[in-house]
C-alpha positions as CSV (number, residue, x, y, z in Angstrom):
1,X,83.7,96.8,81.1
2,X,86.7,97.7,78.9
3,X,89.7,95.5,78.6
4,X,93.0,97.0,80.0
5,X,94.6,96.2,76.7
6,X,92.1,98.5,74.9
7,X,92.2,101.3,77.4
8,X,93.7,104.3,75.6
9,X,94.6,106.0,78.9
10,X,96.8,103.2,80.2
11,X,99.9,104.4,81.9
12,X,103.3,102.8,81.7
13,X,105.5,103.4,84.7
14,X,109.2,103.6,84.0
15,X,111.7,101.9,86.2
16,X,114.9,103.5,87.4
17,X,116.7,101.1,85.0
18,X,114.6,102.4,82.1
19,X,115.3,106.0,83.2
20,X,119.0,105.4,83.2
21,X,118.9,103.6,79.8
22,X,117.0,106.6,78.3
23,X,119.7,108.9,79.6
24,X,122.5,106.8,78.3
25,X,120.8,106.6,74.9
26,X,120.5,110.3,74.6
27,X,116.7,110.3,74.7
28,X,116.5,112.6,77.7
29,X,117.8,116.2,77.4
30,X,121.2,116.7,78.8
31,X,120.5,120.3,79.9
32,X,117.2,119.4,81.6
33,X,117.0,118.7,85.3
34,X,114.8,115.6,85.6
35,X,113.9,113.2,88.3
36,X,111.9,110.0,88.3
37,X,108.9,110.0,90.7
38,X,106.7,106.9,90.9
39,X,107.7,105.9,87.3
40,X,107.0,109.3,85.8
41,X,109.7,111.7,84.5
42,X,109.3,115.1,86.2
43,X,111.0,118.2,84.9
44,X,112.4,120.1,87.8
45,X,112.1,123.9,88.2
46,X,115.2,126.0,87.5
47,X,117.2,126.9,90.5
48,X,117.0,130.6,91.4
49,X,119.7,132.5,93.3
50,X,117.8,132.5,96.6
51,X,117.3,128.8,96.4
52,X,120.9,128.2,95.4
53,X,122.2,130.4,98.2
54,X,120.2,128.5,100.9
55,X,121.5,125.2,99.6
56,X,125.1,126.5,99.7
57,X,124.5,127.7,103.3
58,X,123.1,124.3,104.3
59,X,125.9,122.5,102.7
60,X,128.5,124.6,104.5
61,X,126.7,124.1,107.9
62,X,126.3,120.3,107.5
63,X,129.8,119.7,106.1
64,X,131.2,121.6,109.2
65,X,129.1,119.4,111.5
66,X,129.7,116.1,109.6
67,X,133.2,115.0,110.4
68,X,133.2,111.3,109.3
69,X,129.7,110.7,110.7
70,X,127.9,111.2,107.4
71,X,128.2,112.4,103.8
72,X,126.5,115.6,102.6
73,X,125.0,114.9,99.2
74,X,123.9,118.1,97.3
75,X,121.2,117.8,94.6
76,X,122.3,114.2,93.9
77,X,119.9,111.3,93.1
78,X,118.8,108.7,95.7
79,X,117.2,105.4,94.9
80,X,113.7,104.9,96.4
81,X,112.5,101.5,95.1
82,X,112.2,100.4,91.5
83,X,110.3,103.5,90.3
84,X,111.7,106.6,92.0
85,X,115.0,108.5,91.8
86,X,114.4,111.9,93.3
87,X,117.1,114.5,93.6
88,X,116.6,116.2,97.0
89,X,118.3,119.5,97.5
90,X,120.4,118.0,100.3
91,X,120.7,114.5,101.8
92,X,122.7,113.4,104.7
93,X,123.7,109.8,103.9
94,X,125.6,107.1,105.8
95,X,129.3,107.1,105.1
96,X,130.6,104.5,102.6
97,X,134.1,103.9,101.5
98,X,133.3,104.2,97.8
99,X,131.3,107.4,98.3
100,X,128.5,105.6,96.4
101,X,130.5,105.2,93.2
102,X,129.1,101.6,92.9
103,X,125.5,102.4,93.5
104,X,123.2,105.3,94.4
105,X,122.2,105.7,98.1
106,X,119.1,103.7,99.0
107,X,116.4,104.8,101.4
108,X,117.9,102.8,104.3
109,X,121.2,104.8,103.9
110,X,119.6,108.2,104.1
111,X,119.6,109.9,107.5
112,X,118.0,113.2,106.6
113,X,116.6,115.0,103.5
114,X,116.3,118.7,103.1
115,X,114.1,120.2,100.4
116,X,114.3,123.9,99.7
117,X,111.1,125.2,98.1
118,X,110.8,128.6,96.5
119,X,108.5,127.8,93.6
120,X,107.9,124.1,94.4
121,X,106.4,124.2,97.9
122,X,103.1,122.4,97.0
123,X,104.9,119.8,94.9
124,X,107.5,119.1,97.6
125,X,104.8,118.9,100.3
126,X,102.2,116.9,98.4
127,X,104.4,114.6,96.2
128,X,107.9,114.3,97.5
129,X,107.4,114.3,101.3
130,X,104.8,111.5,101.1
131,X,107.3,109.6,98.8
132,X,110.0,109.9,101.4
133,X,107.6,108.7,104.1
134,X,106.6,105.6,102.0
135,X,110.2,104.7,101.8
136,X,111.0,105.2,105.5
137,X,113.3,108.2,105.3
138,X,113.5,109.0,109.0
139,X,113.4,112.8,108.8
140,X,112.7,115.5,106.2
141,X,113.2,119.2,106.5
142,X,111.1,121.4,104.2
143,X,112.3,125.0,103.9
144,X,109.8,127.4,102.6
145,X,111.8,130.3,101.1
146,X,108.9,132.7,100.6
147,X,107.3,132.0,104.0
148,X,110.7,132.0,105.7
149,X,109.8,128.8,107.6
150,X,111.1,125.4,108.3
151,X,108.8,122.4,108.7
152,X,110.2,119.1,110.1
153,X,108.7,115.8,109.3
154,X,109.6,112.7,111.4
155,X,108.4,109.2,112.3
156,X,107.4,107.7,108.9
157,X,104.5,105.2,109.3
158,X,101.8,103.9,106.9
159,X,103.0,106.1,104.0
160,X,103.0,109.4,105.9
161,X,104.9,111.2,108.6
162,X,103.2,111.0,112.0
163,X,105.1,114.1,113.4
164,X,105.1,117.4,111.6
165,X,106.0,120.7,113.2
166,X,107.2,124.2,112.3
167,X,110.5,125.1,113.9
168,X,111.0,128.4,115.6
169,X,113.6,129.7,116.4
170,X,116.0,128.3,113.7
171,X,119.0,127.9,116.0
172,X,120.2,124.9,117.8
173,X,118.4,122.3,115.6
174,X,119.5,118.7,116.2
175,X,118.5,116.2,113.4
176,X,116.8,113.2,115.0
177,X,119.1,110.7,113.3
178,X,122.2,112.6,114.3
179,X,122.3,113.2,118.0
180,X,124.9,115.6,119.1
181,X,125.0,117.4,115.7
182,X,123.6,120.9,116.2
183,X,122.8,123.1,113.2
184,X,122.2,126.8,113.5
185,X,119.9,128.1,110.7
186,X,119.2,131.4,112.2
187,X,121.0,133.3,109.4
188,X,119.3,131.2,106.6
189,X,116.9,133.9,105.5
């Protein structure tokens, strides 16, 4: 049996604090889009025009529906425990007077996450969705740009979502955490 101290393949998970210190020290590339997932730095795929257009449409729809009920956060980090700081394409977060200037939104302040996947569908489905479930995010929408489809994940329990369903048609959607807020995605694709 080998000693953990002698194991050449031993991994060292970064904390969110380490990640931020590396950024402040100039160790991480300024031009790169990076996120911290379970202690590992992940380079994010470049954003293409179709992806960007869908995020802009979603932002417009949610801002119109928001009022003062929630804040629409676009491609901003959220804090999920000590080892993860993903940057979902869109997050609806609880309103706070400081607009999160003093601290990033935590899992219990996130109402809905939307991930738009054109080149990252497998990564979003296999890595990010389970991460959100482990941290109790109540609802996640995964938009498959190529497949022109929306999958909704709800009811996080035991590190996964118990309810997963494809949505058709894409009009009249009501996020579970936001009763009375209807979103029409019928012109999304």
